[in-house]
Structure formats: structure tokens, C-alpha cells
C-alpha positions as CSV (number, residue, x, y, z in Angstrom):
1,X,-0.1,24.9,48.9
2,X,-2.5,24.7,51.8
3,X,-2.4,21.0,51.0
4,X,1.0,20.5,52.8
5,X,0.1,21.2,56.4
6,X,-2.2,18.1,56.4
7,X,0.0,15.8,55.1
8,X,2.5,17.0,57.5
9,X,0.3,17.7,60.6
10,X,-1.6,14.0,59.9
11,X,1.7,11.8,59.6
12,X,2.6,13.2,63.1
13,X,-0.7,13.1,65.2
14,X,1.5,10.9,67.4
15,X,3.4,11.2,70.6
16,X,6.6,10.9,69.0
17,X,9.7,10.3,71.1
18,X,13.4,10.7,70.2
19,X,16.0,8.4,71.0
20,X,17.9,10.6,72.7
21,X,15.1,11.9,74.9
22,X,14.0,9.3,77.1
23,X,10.6,9.8,78.5
24,X,9.4,8.6,81.8
25,X,7.0,5.6,81.2
26,X,3.0,6.0,81.2
27,X,1.3,5.0,84.0
28,X,-1.4,2.0,83.8
29,X,-4.2,1.9,82.0
30,X,-7.1,0.6,83.9
31,X,-10.3,-0.4,81.7
32,X,-13.4,-1.8,83.4
33,X,-16.1,-2.9,81.9
34,X,-19.9,-3.2,82.9
35,X,-21.4,-6.1,82.0
36,X,-25.1,-7.7,82.1
37,X,-26.1,-10.9,80.7
38,X,-29.6,-11.9,80.1
39,X,-30.0,-15.3,81.8
40,X,-33.7,-16.2,80.1
41,X,-31.9,-18.0,77.4
42,X,-29.6,-19.7,79.6
43,X,-32.8,-20.8,82.0
44,X,-35.0,-21.6,78.8
45,X,-31.9,-23.7,77.4
46,X,-31.3,-25.7,81.0
47,X,-35.2,-26.4,81.2
48,X,-34.8,-28.1,77.3
49,X,-32.3,-30.4,79.1
50,X,-33.9,-31.8,82.0
51,X,-36.4,-34.4,81.4
52,X,-40.2,-33.8,82.0
53,X,-41.7,-37.3,82.7
54,X,-40.6,-39.6,85.7
55,X,-41.6,-42.9,86.4
56,X,-41.0,-45.6,89.0
57,X,-38.7,-48.3,87.5
58,X,-39.7,-50.4,84.6
59,X,-43.6,-48.1,84.8
60,X,-46.4,-49.8,84.3
61,X,-45.0,-53.2,84.3
62,X,-43.2,-53.5,87.3
63,X,-43.6,-52.9,91.3
64,X,-41.4,-50.9,93.6
65,X,-41.4,-53.2,97.1
66,X,-40.9,-50.7,100.1
67,X,-41.3,-53.8,102.8
68,X,-43.1,-57.3,103.0
69,X,-46.6,-55.6,103.1
70,X,-46.3,-52.6,100.8
71,X,-45.6,-52.0,96.7
72,X,-46.3,-49.3,94.5
73,X,-46.0,-47.9,91.1
74,X,-45.4,-44.0,90.0
75,X,-46.0,-41.5,87.3
76,X,-44.3,-38.0,87.9
77,X,-44.5,-34.9,85.7
78,X,-42.9,-31.5,86.2
79,X,-43.8,-28.0,85.6
80,X,-40.9,-25.9,83.7
81,X,-38.2,-25.1,85.8
82,X,-38.8,-22.0,87.6
83,X,-35.1,-20.2,88.4
84,X,-34.2,-16.6,89.9
85,X,-30.9,-15.4,90.8
86,X,-30.4,-13.4,93.5
87,X,-26.2,-11.7,94.4
88,X,-24.2,-15.4,93.9
89,X,-27.3,-17.8,94.9
90,X,-29.5,-19.3,92.1
91,X,-33.0,-21.3,93.5
92,X,-34.6,-23.6,91.3
93,X,-37.6,-25.0,91.6
94,X,-40.5,-26.5,89.9
95,X,-44.2,-28.0,90.7
96,X,-44.0,-32.0,90.3
97,X,-47.7,-33.9,89.7
98,X,-48.3,-37.5,90.2
99,X,-50.3,-40.8,89.8
100,X,-49.1,-43.4,91.8
101,X,-50.9,-46.9,92.2
102,X,-50.4,-49.3,95.6
103,X,-51.6,-52.1,96.9
104,X,-50.8,-53.9,100.6
105,X,-50.8,-57.7,101.8
106,X,-50.9,-59.0,105.6
107,X,-47.5,-59.9,106.7
108,X,-45.9,-61.1,109.7
109,X,-42.3,-59.8,109.7
110,X,-40.8,-61.3,106.1
111,X,-43.9,-64.2,106.4
112,X,-46.7,-63.2,103.8
113,X,-50.3,-64.0,105.1
114,X,-52.3,-63.4,102.4
115,X,-52.6,-62.4,98.9
116,X,-51.8,-58.7,97.2
117,X,-54.9,-56.3,97.5
118,X,-56.3,-55.0,94.2
119,X,-54.7,-51.9,93.1
120,X,-55.6,-49.0,94.5
121,X,-54.8,-45.6,92.9
122,X,-54.5,-42.0,93.8
123,X,-54.2,-39.5,91.0
124,X,-56.2,-41.7,88.3
125,X,-59.3,-40.1,87.3
126,X,-59.3,-37.0,89.4
127,X,-56.6,-34.1,89.5
128,X,-52.8,-35.3,89.7
129,X,-51.2,-34.4,93.2
130,X,-49.2,-32.0,93.3
131,X,-45.6,-31.2,95.4
132,X,-42.9,-28.6,95.2
133,X,-39.6,-29.2,94.7
134,X,-36.3,-27.2,94.6
135,X,-32.9,-26.8,94.8
136,X,-30.4,-23.7,95.7
137,X,-27.3,-23.1,93.9
138,X,-24.0,-21.0,95.4
139,X,-21.7,-20.3,93.5
140,X,-17.8,-18.6,93.9
141,X,-15.4,-17.6,91.6
142,X,-11.7,-18.6,93.2
143,X,-8.3,-16.5,91.8
144,X,-7.2,-19.1,90.2
145,X,-10.2,-19.1,87.8
146,X,-11.9,-22.1,89.6
147,X,-16.0,-21.7,89.5
148,X,-17.3,-23.6,92.8
149,X,-20.8,-24.5,93.1
150,X,-22.6,-25.8,96.3
151,X,-26.0,-27.5,95.8
152,X,-28.4,-28.3,98.5
153,X,-32.1,-29.7,97.8
154,X,-34.7,-28.3,99.7
155,X,-37.4,-29.9,101.5
156,X,-40.4,-30.9,99.1
157,X,-43.9,-29.6,100.0
158,X,-46.6,-31.7,99.4
159,X,-49.8,-29.3,98.4
160,X,-52.2,-32.4,98.5
161,X,-52.3,-35.7,100.2
162,X,-52.5,-38.7,98.5
163,X,-54.9,-41.4,100.0
164,X,-55.8,-44.7,98.5
165,X,-58.1,-47.6,98.9
166,X,-61.3,-47.7,100.7
167,X,-59.9,-47.1,104.3
168,X,-58.0,-44.0,102.9
169,X,-54.6,-45.0,103.7
170,X,-52.2,-41.8,103.0
171,X,-49.0,-42.1,101.3
172,X,-47.9,-38.9,101.2
173,X,-45.0,-39.8,102.9
174,X,-44.3,-42.8,101.4
175,X,-44.0,-40.5,98.3
176,X,-41.9,-37.6,99.3
177,X,-39.6,-40.4,101.2
178,X,-38.9,-42.0,97.9
179,X,-38.8,-38.8,96.2
180,X,-36.1,-37.3,98.5
181,X,-33.8,-40.5,97.4
182,X,-34.0,-39.6,94.0
183,X,-33.9,-35.9,94.4
184,X,-30.4,-36.6,96.5
185,X,-29.2,-38.5,93.5
186,X,-29.8,-36.1,91.0
187,X,-27.9,-33.5,93.4
188,X,-24.8,-35.4,94.2
189,X,-25.1,-35.7,90.2
190,X,-25.0,-32.2,89.8
191,X,-22.5,-31.4,92.5
192,X,-19.8,-34.3,90.9
193,X,-20.4,-32.5,87.2
194,X,-20.7,-29.1,88.2
195,X,-19.0,-28.2,91.4
196,X,-15.7,-27.4,90.7
197,X,-14.9,-26.4,86.8
198,X,-11.7,-24.7,85.9
199,X,-12.0,-22.0,83.7
200,X,-8.4,-21.3,83.8
201,X,-8.2,-22.9,79.5
202,X,-10.8,-20.5,78.7
203,X,-9.1,-17.5,80.2
204,X,-6.0,-18.4,79.0
205,X,-7.3,-18.4,75.1
206,X,-9.0,-14.9,75.8
207,X,-5.4,-13.6,77.3
208,X,-3.6,-14.7,74.4
209,X,-6.2,-12.8,72.2
210,X,-5.3,-9.8,74.2
211,X,-1.6,-10.1,73.3
212,X,-1.9,-9.6,69.8
213,X,-1.2,-6.5,68.2
214,X,-4.1,-5.7,65.6
215,X,-3.6,-3.5,62.6
216,X,-5.4,0.3,62.3
217,X,-6.4,1.0,58.8
218,X,-3.9,3.6,57.9
219,X,-2.3,4.5,61.8
220,X,-0.1,1.4,62.4
221,X,-1.0,-1.5,64.6
222,X,-2.5,-1.2,68.2
223,X,-1.4,-3.6,71.6
224,X,-2.9,-3.9,74.6
225,X,-0.3,-5.3,76.2
226,X,-2.3,-6.6,79.5
227,X,-0.8,-6.8,83.0
228,X,-3.4,-7.9,85.2
229,X,-7.2,-8.9,85.0
230,X,-9.7,-8.5,88.1
231,X,-13.7,-9.1,88.3
232,X,-16.0,-7.3,90.8
233,X,-19.1,-7.2,91.7
234,X,-20.7,-10.6,90.9
235,X,-24.5,-10.4,91.1
236,X,-27.6,-11.4,90.0
237,X,-31.2,-10.3,90.3
238,X,-33.8,-12.1,88.9
239,X,-32.8,-12.9,85.2
240,X,-30.0,-10.5,84.7
241,X,-26.3,-11.3,85.7
242,X,-24.4,-8.1,86.4
243,X,-20.3,-8.5,86.1
244,X,-17.2,-5.8,86.2
245,X,-14.4,-7.2,84.0
246,X,-11.3,-4.8,84.7
247,X,-8.0,-4.7,82.4
248,X,-5.1,-3.2,83.9
249,X,-2.6,-3.0,80.8
250,X,0.4,-0.5,78.6
251,X,-1.9,0.3,75.3
252,X,0.4,1.5,72.4
253,X,0.6,2.4,69.3
254,X,3.2,1.7,66.9
255,X,3.9,1.2,62.9
256,X,5.7,-2.3,63.0
257,X,3.7,-5.2,64.5
258,X,5.0,-6.6,67.5
259,X,5.3,-10.1,67.8
260,X,2.8,-11.7,70.0
261,X,4.2,-12.7,73.3
262,X,3.0,-15.6,75.1
263,X,2.9,-15.8,78.9
264,X,0.3,-17.7,81.3
265,X,-2.7,-15.7,82.2
266,X,-1.7,-14.4,85.8
267,X,-4.4,-15.4,88.8
268,X,-7.4,-12.8,89.3
269,X,-6.6,-9.6,91.1
270,X,-8.5,-8.7,94.3
271,X,-7.6,-5.1,93.9
272,X,-10.5,-2.2,93.6
273,X,-11.1,0.0,91.2
274,X,-13.3,2.9,90.8
275,X,-14.7,1.9,87.4
276,X,-14.6,3.4,84.3
277,X,-11.7,4.2,81.8
278,X,-8.1,5.7,83.0
279,X,-6.0,5.4,79.3
280,X,-2.8,6.3,79.2
281,X,-1.7,5.3,75.2
282,X,2.4,5.1,74.5
283,X,2.7,5.6,70.5
284,X,6.0,4.4,70.1
285,X,6.5,5.1,65.9
286,X,9.6,4.8,64.5
287,X,11.1,8.1,62.3
288,X,11.8,5.6,59.2
289,X,8.5,3.8,59.2
290,X,7.2,7.4,59.6
291,X,8.9,8.8,56.7
292,X,7.4,5.9,54.6
293,X,3.9,6.8,55.6
294,X,4.8,10.7,54.5
295,X,6.2,9.7,51.3
296,X,2.8,7.6,50.5
297,X,1.3,11.2,50.9
298,X,3.8,13.5,49.5
299,X,6.5,12.0,46.8
300,X,5.1,13.1,43.8
301,X,3.0,16.0,44.5
302,X,3.3,19.0,42.5
303,X,2.7,22.7,44.4
304,X,2.2,25.9,42.3
305,X,2.8,29.3,43.0
306,X,3.0,32.7,41.1
307,X,5.2,35.4,41.5
308,X,3.7,38.5,39.3
309,X,3.9,37.5,35.5
310,X,6.4,34.5,36.5
311,X,4.5,31.0,37.1
312,X,7.1,28.6,39.4
313,X,6.7,24.9,40.9
314,X,7.9,22.7,42.5
315,X,7.6,18.2,43.0
316,X,8.1,16.6,46.2
317,X,10.5,13.8,45.6
318,X,11.3,12.4,49.0
319,X,10.3,13.4,53.1
320,X,12.5,12.1,55.7
321,X,11.3,12.5,59.3
322,X,14.1,12.1,62.0
323,X,14.7,13.7,65.4
324,X,17.5,16.1,66.6
325,X,19.6,15.7,69.6
326,X,17.7,18.4,71.5
327,X,14.6,16.2,70.7
328,X,12.8,18.7,68.0
329,X,11.5,16.8,65.0
330,X,13.6,17.3,61.8
331,X,11.4,17.3,58.3
332,X,13.7,17.0,55.3
333,X,12.2,17.6,51.7
334,X,13.9,17.0,48.6
335,X,12.0,18.5,45.5
336,X,12.8,19.5,42.0
337,X,10.9,21.4,39.1
338,X,11.4,25.0,38.6
339,X,14.4,24.3,41.1
340,X,16.0,21.3,42.4
341,X,17.0,21.3,46.0
342,X,16.2,20.1,49.5
343,X,14.2,21.9,52.5
344,X,15.0,21.2,56.0
345,X,12.2,21.9,58.4
346,X,12.5,21.9,62.5
347,X,9.9,22.3,65.0
348,X,8.2,21.3,68.4
349,X,5.0,18.6,68.4
350,X,3.1,20.0,70.7
351,X,-0.6,18.7,71.5
352,X,-3.4,21.1,71.1
353,X,-6.4,19.8,73.7
354,X,-8.8,22.1,71.9
355,X,-9.0,20.5,68.7
356,X,-7.1,17.2,69.7
357,X,-4.6,17.2,67.0
358,X,-0.4,17.5,67.6
359,X,0.6,20.5,65.9
360,X,4.4,21.9,65.0
361,X,5.0,24.7,66.8
362,X,8.2,27.1,66.8
363,X,9.0,26.2,63.0
364,X,11.9,26.8,61.4
365,X,13.7,26.0,57.9
366,X,17.1,26.3,56.4
367,X,18.3,25.4,52.4
368,X,20.7,23.3,50.7
369,X,20.4,23.8,47.0
370,X,22.2,22.5,43.8
371,X,20.8,25.9,42.2
372,X,21.5,29.0,43.0
373,X,18.4,30.5,41.6
374,X,16.7,29.1,44.7
375,X,18.5,31.8,47.1
376,X,16.7,34.6,45.3
377,X,13.6,32.6,45.3
378,X,11.5,35.2,47.2
379,X,8.5,32.9,46.8
380,X,9.5,29.8,48.4
381,X,10.5,32.4,51.3
382,X,7.3,34.1,51.6
383,X,6.3,31.8,54.2
384,X,3.7,29.8,52.5
385,X,5.2,26.4,53.5
386,X,5.6,27.2,56.8
387,X,1.8,28.8,57.6
388,X,0.5,25.9,55.7
389,X,2.6,23.5,58.4
390,X,1.3,25.2,61.5
391,X,-2.5,25.1,60.2
392,X,-5.1,23.5,62.1
393,X,-7.8,21.9,62.1
394,X,-8.1,19.1,59.7
395,X,-11.4,18.7,57.6
396,X,-12.6,14.8,57.8
397,X,-14.1,13.1,55.2
398,X,-17.3,13.3,56.9
399,X,-17.1,17.2,56.6
400,X,-16.4,16.7,53.7
401,X,-19.2,15.3,51.9
402,X,-21.7,17.2,54.4
403,X,-20.5,20.3,52.4
404,X,-20.9,19.2,49.4
405,X,-24.2,17.1,50.4
406,X,-26.6,19.6,53.0
407,X,-28.8,16.8,53.1
408,X,-26.4,13.9,54.3
409,X,-26.9,13.0,58.0
410,X,-27.5,10.3,60.1
411,X,-30.6,8.8,60.4
412,X,-32.9,5.9,61.2
413,X,-35.5,6.6,58.7
414,X,-35.1,5.6,55.1
415,X,-37.1,3.4,52.0
416,X,-35.9,-0.3,52.0
417,X,-36.4,-0.8,48.1
418,X,-37.8,1.0,45.3
419,X,-41.5,-0.2,46.1
420,X,-41.4,0.4,49.9
421,X,-42.1,3.2,51.9
422,X,-40.5,5.5,54.6
423,X,-40.3,3.9,58.1
424,X,-38.2,3.6,61.4
425,X,-35.2,1.2,61.9
426,X,-34.0,-0.3,65.0
427,X,-30.1,1.1,63.6
428,X,-28.7,4.1,62.0
429,X,-27.4,4.7,58.4
430,X,-26.4,7.6,56.3
431,X,-28.8,9.2,54.3
432,X,-29.4,11.8,52.3
433,X,-32.5,13.6,52.9
434,X,-34.6,10.2,53.8
435,X,-33.1,8.3,51.3
436,X,-30.3,5.4,52.0
437,X,-26.5,5.3,50.7
438,X,-26.8,1.8,50.1
439,X,-23.2,1.8,48.7
440,X,-19.5,3.5,49.6
441,X,-16.6,1.9,47.7
442,X,-13.6,4.0,48.2
443,X,-10.7,3.0,45.2
444,X,-13.4,0.4,43.9
445,X,-13.2,-1.6,47.4
446,X,-16.7,-2.1,48.9
447,X,-17.1,-0.8,52.7
448,X,-19.9,-3.3,52.8
449,X,-17.8,-6.3,51.9
450,X,-15.5,-5.2,54.3
451,X,-17.9,-5.1,57.2
452,X,-19.6,-8.4,56.3
453,X,-17.5,-10.5,54.3
454,X,-20.3,-10.6,51.5
455,X,-21.4,-8.2,48.5
456,X,-24.4,-7.3,47.9
457,X,-27.6,-8.5,46.5
458,X,-29.2,-5.6,45.7
459,X,-29.2,-6.9,41.8
460,X,-30.8,-9.9,42.8
461,X,-33.5,-9.2,45.6
462,X,-34.2,-5.4,45.5
463,X,-32.9,-4.9,48.9
464,X,-29.6,-3.7,49.8
465,X,-27.8,-5.5,52.5
466,X,-27.1,-2.2,53.7
467,X,-30.6,-1.6,54.6
468,X,-30.8,-5.0,56.7
469,X,-27.8,-5.1,59.0
470,X,-26.2,-2.8,61.4
471,X,-22.6,-3.5,60.5
472,X,-22.1,-1.6,57.5
473,X,-22.8,1.4,59.3
474,X,-20.2,1.4,62.0
475,X,-17.5,0.6,59.0
476,X,-18.7,3.7,57.2
477,X,-19.0,5.7,60.2
478,X,-15.1,5.0,61.1
479,X,-13.7,5.4,57.7
480,X,-15.7,8.4,57.0
481,X,-14.2,10.1,60.4
482,X,-10.8,8.3,59.9
483,X,-10.0,10.0,56.4
484,X,-9.2,13.7,55.8
485,X,-10.4,15.6,52.9
486,X,-6.9,16.4,51.7
487,X,-7.0,12.1,51.7
488,X,-9.5,12.3,48.5
489,X,-9.2,13.2,45.0
490,X,-12.6,12.3,43.2
491,X,-15.9,11.9,44.6
492,X,-18.7,10.5,42.2
493,X,-22.8,10.0,43.8
494,X,-25.4,8.5,41.8
495,X,-28.6,8.1,42.4
496,X,-31.1,5.1,42.1
497,X,-34.8,4.7,42.5
498,X,-34.3,4.0,46.4
499,X,-30.1,4.3,47.3
500,X,-28.1,6.9,46.6
501,X,-24.4,5.2,45.3
502,X,-20.9,6.9,46.8
503,X,-17.6,6.6,44.7
504,X,-14.9,8.0,46.1
505,X,-11.1,8.1,45.1
506,X,-8.3,9.1,47.3
507,X,-5.0,10.3,46.3
508,X,-3.0,7.0,47.1
509,X,-5.4,5.2,45.0
510,X,-4.7,2.3,47.3
511,X,-7.7,2.1,49.2
512,X,-8.5,1.0,52.5
513,X,-9.0,-2.4,52.2
514,X,-7.3,-5.6,50.8
515,X,-10.0,-7.3,49.0
516,X,-11.3,-5.8,46.1
517,X,-15.9,-5.3,45.9
518,X,-17.4,-6.4,42.9
519,X,-19.8,-3.8,43.0
520,X,-23.5,-3.2,42.3
521,X,-25.2,-2.3,39.3
522,X,-27.2,1.1,39.1
523,X,-28.6,3.8,36.5
524,X,-26.3,6.9,36.1
525,X,-28.5,9.6,35.1
């Protein structure tokens, strides 16, 4: 009879509201998520996208003629980009290395008086000349999701002079002036391309996803119901960008999937928030849907009770959950077996903060029966059903497995394959001792397949995907703590040369997943 409590308590572990008893709306939930982004990959991508060599037009065949008396041509290469950020300002700099060839002639105004002199070189057959170049960009995000960028050029700084021809003419200034013209053109092109970027289309896509309902296996559907977005404390330091994303929402859990509402993403809010999480979850669960869930657990279950030398039993036909006008919970149980009848239970659902469950307190019952003998069946009135309905807490599937297999634990040490050695890994998994649980199959459904969308290739490669990827652990962790001991009918554990293989049969036989796994083959000793 102990099993009956878990079924009833497990199915009412929500805030169940009565249609006749309005409840005050919950405050809005505030969720602030600090995000830190490593900018090094972005810097590396930017470095690859910028050319490393620049030359004068049609170098080396043609000249750039500054005036009647001077002409030159050059080759310029850059060092890797140096990018740093502080606050909302990004500094981009690099060292330029250049070679230049120039020649002169005598002119009077625009009248040529002599031929061009032989080319005079700088940076050839000697170290290349160097110049420091940089840009500064400042960023701002407006409430209507426009990323505004202001780009300015810093003054180029020549690290050494460029003197040409036998008389040592210093052409460094001419080189720098020519370089400024090129850099200003680049700055304008960047400003035109990136100065004002509209991010609203991307935020609209994210907003639509936040308004979707998501299935929670075995429970119902979760809807975040976002109301507003905010972005605070945007700042960067060296290679790290820090952003605080805030969401104001009214989350809820329902048995029925809600239709997604299509609305325009609101402008960013400027309201400050202390940070962290302040979540109020509204669970609006219809009684007819709750009744269907309870029936999935209870319908057809048999309970045997002995009274002296007499053995009797009942079989649950149907369970119905409803609400009384006073706001109490009504539980109707139709049963057959040694007796036929209907039992009515009433109680007050109360949240127990100690074990984080909802209990049914002040439980009482009434009976309507088609068999008068039921009224004299003392075994039914001995308080067993009432006591079972009041019992807590519930044992999770993980607790049950730990009782059955004392070596079960969460571990980072295991052997990857039959010929491998014990080693430490960068992610966690379930092990028995230091041997990995490579496969967990519930009612024929593989948790590995559900987590990564692939079946295991243990037989082909000799190493399980569970040993290589972190995703299966999170799926297993959720299921082992979401399922309860009373949900389980049978457990089988097989041992291979390096792994354990766990098969679980639930009472419903339906499993937590939709797609069935192909399974893996293992020697069964």
C-alpha cells in the first residue's frame, strides 16, 4: 500500500488553483544572467580578414607622382593586429613595415627642366622602415537595438626616418601624409559599413523563441512569458567582454501546450536590477489533465491486504481529481476486486519547504459502494490509504540505484575502453567504482540517443560516446532525479570489460523519449 502515496503526491506536486477561488497574480520574475565572452577568437577572425600587404597602385611597374619634381612607389606590410578593449572602447593597432623608391627632377612650376634622377631606395638591402598605426572605436547600444560605432584614426608615428638619394633627403613626412590619406579612406569605409547596425531583427528572433512553450518530460509544458528585456553593465577588459542580460517574465507550467504569441520585441529597459534570480513560478494545471496523468500511474494497479486468515485485494479502475467549492482537493477512486465501489478523499494541498514537496493535509474520506459488504470491511478503514497519502518524502531513481549499487557515484575518473588505463576527464559521468556506466536504456529508449541524436558506436570503435562527450551526463542526471522509485518496475545491470550497462523498465512501459534506440551488444555474464 506504500506505493499509492507516491502516485497521488507525485501528481499534485504543483500549485493547483481552484476555478472558484481566485488567486492573486504572482509578482514578475527577474532573471539576470552575467555573460562573459572571450574576444580572442573574434580578434583572430578580424586579423585574418584584413590584408597584410599594401602597395602603391600597380606596384612595382608604375609610380605615384606627388608633384612635377617628385615621384615614388612603395610596398607596405603590417604586423598582426593588436586589439584591446576597455569599457566600451576598442583600440586596434599594428606596426607597418615599408619600402620606398623615389626619384626627383628639376622643375620650374609645371615646366620640366631635367630628366628623372635614378631611383633612390629606402628599406631595400637594409631594415624596413617602421611606423605605428591605430584606430579607436567606441560603441553604444540604443534602446531600439541599434549598435552605434564611432571610429577615429590615431596619428601614425614613424619609428625611424626614411632618407633617400646621396644627399639624404628625408621623405618620411611624405610617406606619412600619403599613408594618412589611405587610412582615412579605410576609416570612412568602416564607419559607413559598421557605424549603425540594426540588431532588432536578430532580437525579434530571440524574442519569438522565448515565447515558445517547451515540453518537460513527464510533467507538462513550461512557458517563460517574457515581458521586458534589459542589458546592463556592458564593459570589456583586454580580451574579455562582460554583459548582464536581464529578463522580466511571468513563467508558468501547464499540462496543455499554449499557443505561442507573436508580438514585437519591446525596446530595452533601462531599469536597474540587483542581479541574480527572483523567480515566481505559476503552475496552472487543469484538473482534467491532472486526472489523465494520475490515471496513467494508477489505473489497473492492484493492492493486496490481509485481515487475519482472509486475503483481499482491490484494483484501481479510475482516478479523478477535482476541486471543491471551498478550494479543497477532491480525489475520486473507482475500484473493483474483492469489493466494488468508489472512495472519495478530500484534503488541503500544502507546500512543505523542508523537503520541497506538496503534501495533502487534513485528509478525510467518504464512501459510495455497490457492495454493502464494503461498509464492514475494516481493513479499508484502518487508515492505510490515508496514511499512505500523507507520507513523504519520495525516493528518486538515483537514490534507489545508490541503494542497490553502493559504488554508484558521479565521477571524473574512468577507463575509456577495455585496453585503456584509468584517467581523469574534464567532465563528469556516472560510474560504479571507477567503471563507466556507458549506457542507460529506459523502456528500450537510449538516453545517449536522446541527448546527442546519435546511437552509440561502441561495437564499431571499442569506445562509447558517453566516455567522449559531456552531453549524455546532463540527460542522465535530469532523468535519474526526475523519475521516482515508484515509477520503476525492474532494473538490470550488465557488466562488460570496461563499462556497465543499465536497463530500466518503468511501470508505464512508455519511457521518457519518443524515438527508440537500436541498443548496444554486451556480454551478459
